[in-house]
C-alpha positions in Angstrom: 88.7 135.4 109.3 86.4 134.7 106.6 87.4 136.7 103.0 84.9 138.8 101.3 84.2 136.4 98.3 82.8 133.9 100.5 80.5 135.8 101.9 78.7 136.2 98.3 79.1 132.3 98.1 77.0 131.9 101.5 74.6 134.2 100.6 73.8 132.3 96.7 73.9 129.1 98.6 71.7 130.3 101.9 69.7 131.7 99.1 69.3 128.0 96.8 68.9 126.4 100.6 66.3 128.5 102.0 68.0 129.0 105.6 65.3 130.7 107.8 66.0 132.2 111.3 63.3 130.9 113.3 62.2 133.6 116.0 62.1 133.1 119.5 59.6 133.1 122.4 61.9 135.4 124.9 61.4 138.8 123.6 59.0 139.6 126.6 61.8 138.1 129.2 64.4 141.0 127.8 61.8 143.3 127.8 60.7 142.4 131.9 64.4 142.8 132.8 63.5 146.7 132.9 60.6 146.0 135.1 59.9 148.5 137.8 58.9 145.3 139.9 62.0 143.4 141.6 60.2 140.4 141.4 59.2 140.8 137.9 63.2 141.2 136.6 64.5 138.7 138.6 61.8 136.1 137.3 62.9 137.2 133.8 66.1 136.5 135.1 66.0 133.2 136.1 63.7 132.2 132.7 66.5 133.4 130.5 69.2 131.5 132.3 67.2 128.3 132.4 66.7 129.0 128.7 70.2 129.1 128.0 71.1 129.4 124.5 67.4 129.4 123.2 67.4 133.0 124.5 70.7 133.8 122.9 69.8 135.9 119.8 67.3 138.4 122.6 70.0 138.5 124.8 72.7 139.8 122.1 70.4 142.1 121.2 69.7 143.1 124.8 73.2 144.1 125.5 72.1 147.5 122.7 69.4 148.1 125.1 69.6 152.1 126.3 68.7 150.8 129.6 72.7 150.1 130.9 70.8 147.8 133.6 69.5 145.7 131.1 72.2 145.7 128.8 74.8 144.7 132.0 72.4 141.8 133.1 72.3 140.7 129.5 75.8 140.5 129.3 76.2 138.5 132.5 74.1 135.9 130.9 75.8 135.5 127.9 79.0 135.4 129.6 77.2 132.3 132.0 76.1 130.7 129.2 77.2 127.4 127.3 77.0 127.2 123.7 74.4 125.0 122.4 73.0 123.6 125.9 69.7 124.7 126.8 66.8 123.5 129.4 66.3 121.0 127.5 69.7 119.3 127.0 70.5 116.2 129.0 73.4 116.4 131.7 75.7 114.2 130.2 76.1 116.6 127.0 76.3 119.2 129.3 79.2 117.9 130.9 80.5 116.9 127.6 80.6 120.6 126.6 81.9 121.8 129.9 85.0 119.4 129.0 85.1 120.6 125.3 85.0 124.2 126.4 88.4 123.4 128.6 90.5 122.1 125.9 92.6 124.1 123.6 94.1 121.3 121.0 91.9 120.1 117.8 93.1 116.3 118.4 91.4 116.9 122.0 88.2 118.6 120.4 88.0 115.8 118.1 87.6 113.3 120.4 85.1 115.2 122.0 83.0 115.7 119.2 83.4 111.8 118.6 82.1 111.6 122.2 79.1 114.2 121.7 78.0 111.8 118.2 77.6 109.2 120.3 75.0 110.6 122.8 71.5 109.6 122.1 69.3 111.9 120.9 72.2 113.3 118.7 72.9 116.2 119.7 73.0 117.5 116.3 71.7 121.6 116.9 73.9 121.5 119.9 76.9 121.0 118.0 75.8 123.3 115.3 75.6 125.6 118.1 79.2 125.1 119.3 80.3 125.4 116.1 79.1 129.3 115.7 80.2 129.9 119.0 84.0 128.7 117.9 86.0 131.5 116.0 89.0 129.5 114.9 88.5 128.2 111.7 90.7 124.9 112.7 88.0 124.5 115.5 85.2 124.8 113.3 87.2 122.3 110.7 86.8 119.8 113.5 83.2 119.8 114.5 82.2 120.1 110.5 84.0 117.3 109.7 83.0 115.0 112.8 79.0 115.8 111.3 80.3 114.9 107.6 81.6 111.2 108.9 78.4 110.7 110.0 76.8 112.1 106.9 73.4 109.3 106.4 72.8 109.6 110.4 72.5 113.7 110.4 70.8 113.8 107.5 68.2 111.3 107.9 67.5 112.9 111.1 67.2 116.3 110.2 65.2 116.0 107.1 62.9 112.8 108.6 62.5 115.1 111.7 61.3 117.8 109.3 64.2 120.2 110.4 66.2 120.5 106.9 67.6 123.5 108.4 70.2 121.7 110.5 71.6 119.9 107.7 71.5 122.8 105.6 73.3 125.0 108.7 76.0 122.2 108.1 76.2 122.7 104.4 76.5 126.2 104.6 79.3 125.7 107.3 81.2 123.6 105.0 81.1 126.3 102.0 82.4 128.4 104.6 85.2 126.7 105.5 86.0 125.6 101.9 85.5 122.1 102.6 86.2 120.1 99.1 85.0 116.9 100.9 81.5 118.3 101.4 81.2 119.6 97.9 79.4 116.5 96.9 76.8 116.7 99.7 75.9 120.5 98.5 76.2 119.7 94.9 73.1 116.4 95.4 71.5 118.2 97.9 70.5 121.4 95.4 69.7 118.4 92.6 67.7 116.9 95.1 65.4 119.6 96.0 65.0 121.0 92.4 67.9 124.1 93.1 70.7 122.6 91.1 70.3 124.9 88.2 69.8 128.0 90.5 73.0 127.1 92.3 74.8 126.2 89.2 74.0 129.7 87.8 74.9 131.5 90.5 77.8 129.8 91.2 78.8 130.5 87.0 78.0 134.5 88.1 80.5 134.3 91.3 83.1 132.5 89.4 82.8 135.4 86.8 84.4 138.1 89.5 85.6 136.4 92.1 87.9 132.9 90.8 88.3 131.0 93.8 89.6 127.3 93.6 87.1 125.8 95.6 84.3 128.0 93.7 85.4 126.0 90.3 85.3 122.6 92.2 81.5 123.4 93.4 80.6 124.6 89.9 82.6 121.6 88.3 80.4 119.0 90.3 77.5 120.5 89.6 78.1 120.7 85.8 78.5 116.8 86.4 75.3 116.4 88.1 73.8 118.3 85.3 75.0 115.9 82.6 77.5 118.7 81.3 81.0 116.9 81.5 82.1 119.3 78.8 81.1 122.3 81.1 82.7 120.5 84.1 86.0 119.5 82.4 86.2 123.5 81.2 85.5 124.8 84.8 88.4 122.9 86.1 91.0 123.3 83.1 92.3 126.6 84.9 92.1 125.0 87.9 95.3 125.0 90.2 95.0 121.2 91.0 95.8 118.7 88.7 94.8 115.8 90.7 91.5 116.8 90.5 91.4 117.5 86.7 92.8 113.9 86.3 90.2 112.9 88.6 87.4 114.2 86.5 89.0 113.3 83.5 88.5 109.6 84.9 85.0 109.9 86.3 84.1 111.2 83.1 85.7 108.7 80.6 87.5 111.4 78.9 90.6 108.7 78.7 92.9 110.1 75.7 92.6 113.6 77.6 93.6 112.0 80.8 96.5 110.1 78.8 97.6 113.6 77.5 97.4 115.3 80.7 99.0 112.9 82.3 102.3 112.6 79.4 102.0 116.6 79.5 102.6 116.8 83.4 105.3 113.8 84.1 107.6 115.0 82.2 109.9 112.0 82.6 108.2 109.6 84.4 109.2 106.3 86.6 107.8 103.6 87.9 103.8 103.7 89.0 103.7 107.0 87.0 104.2 104.9 83.5 101.9 102.2 84.8 99.3 104.7 85.3 100.2 106.5 81.8 99.9 103.1 80.1 96.1 102.4 82.1 94.8 105.8 80.4 96.3 104.8 76.8 94.9 101.6 76.9 91.5 103.0 77.9 91.8 105.0 75.2 92.5 102.5 72.6 96.1 103.7 72.3 97.2 100.3 72.5 100.6 101.1 70.5 101.5 103.9 73.0 100.6 102.0 76.0 102.6 99.3 75.0 105.4 101.5 74.0 104.9 103.1 77.9 105.4 99.9 79.3 108.4 99.2 77.4 110.1 102.6 78.7 110.5 100.4 82.2 112.4 98.3 80.7 116.0 98.5 82.1 114.9 101.4 84.7 117.9 101.2 87.7 116.8 101.6 90.8 118.0 104.8 93.2 119.6 103.6 96.7 116.5 103.7 99.3 118.8 105.2 101.7 121.9 104.9 104.0 121.4 101.3 103.8 122.3 100.3 100.2 124.5 97.5 99.8 124.0 97.4 96.2 122.0 94.2 96.9 118.6 94.6 95.1 117.3 91.5 96.6 116.6 92.6 99.8 116.0 96.2 99.6 112.8 96.7 99.7 111.8 100.4 101.1 111.3 103.3 99.0 113.6 104.7 96.1 112.7 103.7 92.4 112.6 100.5 91.1 114.2 97.8 88.6 112.5 96.4 85.4 113.6 93.5 83.4 112.8 93.4 79.7 110.3 90.4 79.0 108.2 89.7 76.1 104.9 88.3 77.3 101.9 87.1 75.2 98.7 85.3 76.5 96.9 87.3 79.0 98.6 90.2 78.1 98.2 90.3 74.6 94.2 88.8 75.0 93.9 92.0 77.2 95.0 94.9 75.1 91.9 93.6 72.7 94.8 93.9 69.4 97.2 90.6 69.1 100.2 93.0 70.0 103.4 91.2 69.6 106.5 92.0 71.5 104.6 93.7 74.1 107.1 94.6 76.7 105.6 94.7 80.2 108.2 95.9 82.9 108.1 92.8 85.0 110.0 92.4 87.9 109.6 95.2 90.0 110.9 94.7 93.4 109.2 97.3 95.0 106.7 100.6 93.8 106.0 103.4 96.0 102.7 105.2 94.8 101.5 108.2 95.9 97.9 108.3 96.3 96.2 110.1 93.2 94.5 112.7 95.8 97.0 113.3 97.9 98.1 111.6 101.0 101.5 109.5 102.2 103.1 107.4 99.9 101.8 103.3 100.3 104.4 101.0 99.5 103.1 97.9 97.0 104.7 94.9 95.9 105.2 94.4 92.3 103.5 91.6 91.7 100.4 93.5 92.7 100.7 96.1 89.7 101.4 93.3 87.4 98.1 91.4 88.5 96.2 94.9 88.3 97.3 94.6 84.6 96.2 91.0 84.4 99.5 90.0 83.6 99.3 86.8 86.2 102.2 84.8 84.3 104.5 87.9 85.5 103.2 88.0 88.6 103.9 84.4 89.4 107.0 84.8 88.4 108.1 87.7 90.9 106.4 86.2 93.7 108.5 83.1 92.8 111.5 84.9 92.8 110.7 86.7 96.4 110.0 83.3 97.6 106.3 84.5 98.5 105.0 81.0 98.5 102.1 81.2 100.5 100.5 84.0 98.1 101.7 82.5 94.6 99.8 79.1 95.4 96.7 81.7 96.2 97.1 82.7 92.7 97.4 79.6 91.2 94.7 78.4 93.3 92.5 81.3 92.1 93.2 80.0 88.8 92.0 76.4 89.5 95.7 75.4 89.1 95.9 73.0 91.8 98.3 70.7 90.9 100.8 73.4 89.7 100.3 75.2 93.2 100.7 71.5 95.0 103.8 71.0 92.6 105.2 74.5 94.0 104.3 73.9 98.4 106.0 70.6 97.8 109.0 71.9 96.6 109.0 74.8 99.2 108.3 72.4 101.9 111.2 70.4 101.0 113.8 73.6 101.3 111.7 74.4 104.5 110.1 71.7 106.1 109.5 73.5 109.6 107.1 75.8 107.9 103.6 75.0 109.4 101.4 77.4 107.5 102.7 75.9 104.1 101.9 72.5 105.4 98.2 73.8 106.2 98.3 75.7 103.0 98.8 72.0 101.0 96.5 70.3 103.0 93.6 72.8 102.1 94.9 72.3 98.4 94.7 68.2 98.9 91.2 68.8 100.0 90.3 71.0 97.1 91.7 68.4 94.7 89.2 66.1 96.7 91.9 64.3 98.5 90.5 61.8 101.1 93.3 61.7 102.9 93.8 66.0 103.4 92.9 66.4 106.7 95.6 64.1 107.9 98.7 66.7 107.7 96.5 68.7 109.9 95.7 66.5 112.1 99.1 65.9 112.9 99.6 69.8 113.6 97.3 69.6 116.0 98.3 66.5 117.9 102.1 67.7 118.0 100.6 71.1 119.5 98.9 69.0 122.0 101.9 67.6 122.9 103.6 71.2 123.0 106.2 69.7 120.3 108.3 72.1 117.8 107.3 75.7 117.7 104.0 74.9 118.1 104.4 75.4 121.6 104.5 79.2 120.8 101.0 80.6 121.2 101.9 83.3 118.4 102.3 80.5 116.3 99.7 78.2 117.3 97.5 81.1 116.7 98.3 81.7 113.6 98.6 78.2 112.5 95.0 77.8 113.8 93.7 80.8 111.5 95.3 79.2 108.2 93.6 75.9 109.3 90.0 77.6 109.4 90.4 79.6 106.5 91.5 76.2 104.5 88.4 74.5 105.8 89.1 72.5 108.1 87.0 73.6 111.5 85.8 70.2 112.2 89.2 68.9 113.0 89.9 72.0 115.0 86.8 71.8 117.1 87.4 68.1 117.9 90.7 68.0 120.0 90.1 71.9 121.0 88.8 71.2 124.3 92.2 69.1 125.1 94.2 71.8 123.9 92.2 74.5 125.7 94.5 73.7 129.2 97.5 74.7 128.0 95.8 78.5 127.8 95.7 78.6 131.9 97.3 80.8 134.8 99.1 83.9 133.2 98.1 83.0 129.9 94.7 82.7 130.2 94.0 86.4 128.1 94.6 84.0 125.1 91.4 81.7 125.5 89.1 84.4 124.1 91.1 84.3 121.0 91.3 80.6 121.1 87.9 79.7 122.0 86.5 81.1 118.8 87.5 77.9 116.8 84.8 75.9 118.9 81.6 77.6 116.8 81.3 75.4 113.8 82.5 77.5 110.7 79.1 77.5 109.1 77.6 79.1 112.4 80.3 82.1 112.6 77.6 84.5 113.3 76.7 82.9 116.5 78.1 84.2 119.6 80.6 81.4 120.8 82.1 84.0 123.7 78.5 84.6 125.0 77.7 81.1 125.7 81.2 80.6 127.2 80.5 83.2 129.7 77.0 81.7 130.5 78.8 78.6 131.0 81.1 80.0 133.3 78.5 81.4 135.0 76.4 78.2 135.4 79.6 76.2 136.6 82.5 78.2 137.6 84.5 75.2 138.7 84.0 73.2 135.8 87.0 72.1 134.0 88.1 74.5 130.9 88.5 71.0 128.3 84.7 69.9 129.7 83.6 73.1 129.7 85.0 74.0 126.0 83.6 70.2 124.8 80.1 71.7 125.8 80.3 75.0 124.2 81.2 73.1 120.8 78.8 70.3 121.4 76.0 72.7 122.1 76.5 75.0 119.2 76.8 72.1 117.2 73.3 70.8 118.3 74.9 67.7 119.9 73.5 68.1 123.6 70.5 66.7 124.3 67.2 67.9 124.1 66.8 68.9 128.2 70.6 69.8 128.0 70.2 72.1 125.4 66.9 73.8 127.0 68.6 74.7 130.1 71.5 76.3 128.2 69.1 78.4 126.4 67.4 79.4 129.7 70.7 80.8 131.1 70.4 84.5 129.4 67.3 85.1 131.4 68.6 84.7 134.9 66.6 87.1 137.0 69.6 88.7 138.8 70.7 90.0 135.4 69.6 93.3 134.1 67.2 93.8 131.4 70.1 94.9 128.8 71.8 91.9 129.2 68.6 89.9 129.3 67.7 91.5 125.9 71.2 90.8 124.4 70.7 87.1 125.5 67.6 86.6 123.9 69.1 87.8 120.7 71.7 85.5 121.1 69.3 82.6 121.8 67.4 83.8 118.9 70.1 83.3 116.8 71.2 80.0 118.1 68.0 78.7 117.7 67.5 79.5 114.6 70.6 77.9 113.6 69.7 74.8 115.6 66.6 74.2 113.1 64.0 75.5 116.4 62.4 78.5 114.5 59.4 79.2 116.5 61.8 79.1 119.7 63.9 81.7 117.8 60.9 83.7 117.1 59.7 83.5 120.5 62.7 85.0 122.1 63.3 88.0 119.3 59.8 88.7 119.9 60.3 88.3 123.9 62.7 91.1 123.8 61.0 93.6 121.7 58.1 93.0 124.5 60.5 93.6 127.2 61.8 96.5 125.9 58.8 98.1 124.9 57.2 97.6 128.1 60.4 99.0 130.1 60.3 102.4 131.9 62.9 103.7 130.2 63.2 102.3 126.9 66.5 100.6 125.9 66.4 102.4 122.4 69.7 101.3 120.7 69.3 97.7 122.1 65.5 97.5 120.8 66.6 98.5 117.4 68.9 95.7 117.5 66.6 92.8 118.7 63.8 94.3 116.2 66.4 93.3 113.2 67.5 90.2 114.5 63.8 89.5 114.7 63.6 90.5 111.1 66.5 87.8 110.3 64.8 84.7 112.6 61.4 85.1 110.4 61.2 83.2 107.1 57.6 83.6 106.2 56.2 86.7 104.2 53.2 87.6 106.4 55.4 87.7 109.5 58.2 90.0 107.4 55.3 92.4 107.3 54.4 92.6 110.9 58.0 92.8 111.6 58.3 95.5 109.5 55.5 97.6 111.1 56.7 97.0 114.4 60.3 98.0 113.1 58.9 101.1 111.3 58.0 102.6 114.6 61.6 102.7 116.1 63.2 103.2 112.7 64.0 106.8 112.9 65.6 106.8 116.4 68.7 104.5 115.8 70.4 103.5 113.1 68.4 105.5 110.9 68.6 104.7 107.3 69.7 101.0 107.4 66.4 100.2 109.9 64.3 102.2 107.1 65.5 99.9 104.4 64.7 96.9 106.6 61.2 98.5 106.9 60.8 98.9 103.5 62.3 95.8 102.2 60.1 93.9 104.9 57.1 95.5 103.3 57.8 94.6 99.7 58.8 90.9 101.0 55.3 90.9 102.6 53.7 91.8 99.2 52.8 95.5 100.3 54.6 97.0 97.0 53.2 100.2 97.4 53.8 101.0 100.7 57.4 99.6 100.6 57.9 101.9 97.3 57.0 105.2 99.2 59.8 103.8 102.4 62.5 103.0 99.8 61.8 106.4 98.2 62.5 107.9 101.6 65.5 106.1 101.9 67.5 107.3 99.0 66.5 110.9 99.9 68.7 110.2 103.0 71.6 108.0 101.8 75.2 109.6 101.7 75.1 110.7 98.1 79.4 110.4 98.3 79.3 106.9 98.8 76.1 105.1 97.2 77.4 101.5 96.9 76.0 99.5 100.2 72.7 100.3 99.1 72.8 98.2 95.6 73.3 95.3 98.1 69.5 96.2 99.7 67.5 96.9 96.7 67.4 94.7 93.3 67.8 96.3 90.4 64.9 94.0 88.8 62.1 95.0 91.8 63.5 98.8 92.2 64.9 100.1 88.7 64.2 103.7 89.2 66.1 103.4 92.3 69.4 101.9 91.0 69.3 104.1 88.2 69.3 107.2 90.6 72.3 105.1 92.4 73.9 104.3 89.2 73.8 108.2 88.0 75.3 109.2 91.4 77.7 106.2 91.1 78.8 107.7 87.6 79.1 111.4 88.5 79.7 112.1 91.8 81.1 108.6 93.9 85.1 109.1 93.8 85.3 105.4 93.4 83.2 103.0 92.3 81.7 100.0 94.4 81.9 96.6 92.9 78.2 96.5 93.6 77.3 98.9 90.7 78.4 96.7 88.0 75.9 94.0 88.8 73.5 96.5 88.9 73.8 98.3 85.6 73.8 94.6 84.1 70.9 93.4 85.3 69.3 96.5 84.3 70.2 95.8 80.7 73.0 98.6 80.6 75.9 97.2 79.1 77.7 100.3 77.7 77.1 101.8 81.5 78.7 98.7 83.4 81.8 98.9 81.0 81.9 102.6 82.0 82.0 101.8 85.5 84.2 98.8 84.9 86.8 100.9 83.3 86.8 103.4 86.0 87.2 100.4 88.6 90.0 99.0 86.7 91.9 102.2 86.7 91.5 102.5 90.1 93.1 99.6 91.0 96.0 100.0 88.4 97.0 103.5 90.2 96.5 102.1 93.9 96.9 98.5 93.7 98.3 97.9 97.1 96.3 96.1 99.7 94.0 93.9 97.1 94.6 90.0 97.2 95.3 88.2 93.9 92.0 87.2 93.8 90.5 91.0 93.9 92.9 92.2 91.5 91.9 89.3 88.8 88.3 89.7 89.6 88.6 93.4 88.8 90.1 92.5 85.0 88.1 89.9 84.5 84.8 92.4 85.4 86.4 94.8 82.7 87.0 92.1 80.0 83.6 90.7 80.3 81.9 94.1 80.4 83.6 95.2 77.4 82.5 92.1 75.8 78.8 92.5 76.3 78.9 96.3 75.7 80.3 95.3 72.2 77.6 92.7 71.4 75.3 95.7 69.9 78.3 96.8 67.7 80.4 93.6 66.8 77.7 91.5 66.5 77.0 87.8 68.1 79.8 85.8 66.7 82.8 88.2 67.8 81.1 88.3 71.1 81.0 84.6 71.5 85.0 84.4 70.4 85.6 87.1 72.6 84.0 85.9 75.8 85.5 82.1 75.2 88.9 84.0 75.5 88.0 85.7 78.4 86.1 83.0 79.9 89.7 80.6 79.7 91.8 83.2 81.0 89.4 83.8 83.9 87.9 80.3 84.7 87.2 81.3 88.0 84.5 83.8 87.0 81.4 81.4 86.2 79.2 84.4 86.7 81.3 86.7 84.0 80.2 83.9 81.5 76.9 83.5 82.8 76.0 87.4 82.7 77.1 86.8 79.0 75.0 84.3 78.1 72.4 86.0 79.7 73.0 89.2 77.1 73.5 86.9 74.0 69.6 85.7 75.4 68.6 88.8 76.1 69.5 90.1 72.4 68.0 87.2 70.6 71.4 85.1 70.1 70.2 81.6 71.7 72.8 79.4 69.4 75.6 81.9 70.6 74.6 81.9 73.9 74.2 77.7 74.3 77.7 77.6 72.5 79.3 79.6 75.6 77.8 77.5 78.0 78.6 74.3 76.5 82.3 75.7 76.3 82.2 76.4 80.1 80.9 73.5 81.0 83.5 71.3 78.9 86.1 73.3 80.4 84.8 72.3 83.9 83.9 68.5 83.3 87.7 68.2 81.9 88.4 69.3 85.5 86.0 66.9 86.9 87.3 64.1 85.1 90.7 64.3 86.8 89.6 65.4 90.0 85.4 64.1 90.3 85.2 65.1 93.8 86.6 68.6 93.3 83.6 70.2 95.2 84.1 73.8 94.0 84.3 72.6 90.3 81.0 70.4 91.1 79.1 73.5 92.5 80.9 75.5 89.3 79.6 73.3 86.7 76.2 73.3 88.3 76.1 77.0 88.9 76.5 77.9 85.3 73.6 75.3 84.6 71.4 77.3 87.4 72.2 80.4 86.3 72.2 79.6 82.2 68.9 77.3 82.4 70.6 74.8 80.5 71.5 70.8 81.5 69.4 71.4 84.6 69.6 67.6 85.2 73.4 67.2 85.2 74.0 70.5 87.3 71.3 69.0 90.0 73.4 65.8 90.0 76.9 67.7 90.4 75.7 69.8 93.2 73.9 67.5 95.1 77.7 65.0 94.8 79.3 68.7 95.9 76.7 68.7 99.2 77.6 65.4 100.0 80.8 66.3 101.0 79.7 69.9 102.5 76.3 69.5 103.6 76.2 72.6 105.4 77.7 75.1 102.5 75.3 77.7 101.9 76.7 78.5 98.5 76.4 75.0 97.4 72.5 75.1 98.6 71.8 78.2 96.7 72.9 76.6 93.8 70.6 73.6 94.3 67.7 76.2 95.5 67.7 77.8 92.0 68.6 74.7 89.9 65.3 73.4 91.6 63.1 76.3 91.1 64.6 76.1 87.5 62.9 72.5 86.9 59.6 73.6 88.6 60.0 72.4 92.1 59.0 75.4 93.7 58.7 73.5 97.3 62.1 72.3 97.1 63.3 75.3 96.2 62.0 77.2 98.9 62.8 74.6 101.6 66.8 74.9 100.2 66.6 78.7 100.4 65.3 78.4 103.8 68.2 76.5 104.9 70.8 79.0 103.4 68.8 81.7 105.4 69.0 79.5 108.8 72.7 79.1 107.7 73.4 82.8 107.0 70.3 84.5 108.1 71.7 87.9 107.5 72.1 87.5 103.6 69.7 89.7 101.9 70.0 87.9 98.5 68.7 84.8 100.1 66.2 86.5 101.6 65.0 88.6 98.6 65.5 85.0 96.3 63.2 83.5 99.3 60.4 86.1 99.0 59.8 85.9 95.2 59.2 82.2 95.6 57.3 82.9 98.5 55.2 85.4 95.9 55.0 82.9 93.7 53.5 80.3 95.2 50.7 82.2 96.9 49.9 83.2 93.0 49.8 79.6 92.4 46.3 78.1 91.5 
């Protein structure tokens, strides 16, 4: 039962969202139920029964008709009616509704709601009608949550179809059920439609007489969108939800208040709670307090985890508290805290920490090293990893910092103790390859040969698959593909189900987008009796472009056999298009995709989802501005029906890449209104801040004021807009979120988050501390995070923008000298050759030497798209526009769905057209 105060809230929101009930055309049929002639009465009854849910309101009114016969017929029709089902409802959806009505458990209903949402056309109106028919809040929440989980699709379809009432009904129900997860959508919808102040005032007035937690949270979110953080915090001050208050402090950058709140609530905190408190203190500039907080962890004793307590802390990994050891650190930790703090104690050797998700939920165990790395304390993290004998993770951390020699020594020591550890052998081979050792692949070939002979534990399928994946990750795809056909003979008979897991390695690493299994199945149909090893060799050589022209052409035509249906032919043409693109057969790639589009358009019943996918692939294989425009126009006719928001963005960007800026701007503006305000991150990938500054400002506003977590893409967007203070605020939130919840993040990700914060704070200080201080800090940060070439290059750009060219030159020289020192020892280390070249490309300095380096890297890895991208940027900066375009076309051939490459190519092609 809904309480009276909520009805007041619903009334206010309805006034805000202008919900209007449309009249239906069935009043005459209801009147005819009382007609003297039987035929007229029967026709009216039939018409109302066929109309179904459309006639519900008129029939409900008719149950109160003065004629008892009319009222009785109305009640009968209502009892027979399926909620939401009308004469236009597809039969498949009608059957799903019947199944739904027979269910009693919430989990069963949840599954049916998911099935309904997969139907096309999407039955949003039907689901909302079922929602109104439901009587229990639990069942109503299932439907509302299911639709909210698909907010972009629901919002897009409703608004672009000119029927905002559907989406407004969904929001109204979320309010009625007090679903806090939907609050951002309610607030942003009001904001975008010019109703923010109206709703804000109404909520304020309601709160004065009906103080409810839900209403307080809604009002706080409205205050944030209105850029009134103090009012938001004041509204939440008396809210009985400390986790939400802490979240508000973090989202508004009130770190001192957050630290005070944490200290006040925690009493005698231990473990992760102290880490969280220290993080808030560090961001508040309370370095001494943060150090003292961390020092409290020293000597903490671990409580028994359970009945298995045997006093052996080395093996006790589950639950409980944690042990911390006194450890005095310097270097990274001291630098990171911005002051020269001597004697900072970090609780350094946690065995296991259990953290509670800040907004509730189950407890998740996180290893000690993740917390240490979240603080940037990589030295202590390495010590903890080695103590726990996690050599693989420790070596990954060392490699991330370019400490290859140390990583190699660590692995050699581990292998001396456990020579049978195959994954460590592969890991060491990868490090040797990074060092430029020409014999790096020898251990991998030996392992593969051992597997071919079925020796040692490589005979175990699980071990074998793990080793193969490790080899791929270390860059030994070519070695795998060379011997894989011979190895596949092991996977016959009862073990053939493992074949698909192995066959994936037949595709070259650089073409992972190609569907190796699709082509495998084509060759099975082509020659069912072919030996497995021969078929594997054909798939490998076909995808590598090593078959003769006639055989390649024959295989490409296999998916077009007349006996397969339209849908499979269109799937086949998609794969033909992508494969031809990869093989350098550009015109054939375009022809295949265009043929698929034509087949879909000419079909009696258009396969709309498949047609949308084919149009997207067509956009991927095009590398010309005029073609992009044409494809965008073709695609635009279909975008509303499937994958609405993403397709709309493809449409808009295709227009922009083709030079039609005004039309593109209109499409992008529509797209911004349709995305889910609670998760704006992925849109940054599509919209370059320099091309779409206003769009990015709106997305950044929503990220800062609405989003619960800061997406990584938001930081470069703020930076490219030149708003370094906003970048710092976002970076601080991102770092704090990582410190609170580091579980699941890799060593590289945790170090990158620290690098992002350190560089962001450095750039933001330029306006207050001057160029000299910024340069000194940037050098220290770059040395602490040597892998982050972009962070240093972004700081060079900030110095250039501010007019401090000498300091920009000095920072560039510092980074290049460090990279050159490594190359002096490891001249064939391709990663460092590219790192040197990328710094040159980003900063526009030392371009000739940068080109030399990246070409040397490409000699080793000619199909590395990142290295080709570096070469393209350098060529463009050196004035070789044709060379830059050619290199970027190759990047797109290797990675056809990379929008950064496509955007860059579009800009250079437009530049070429403007040249006299």
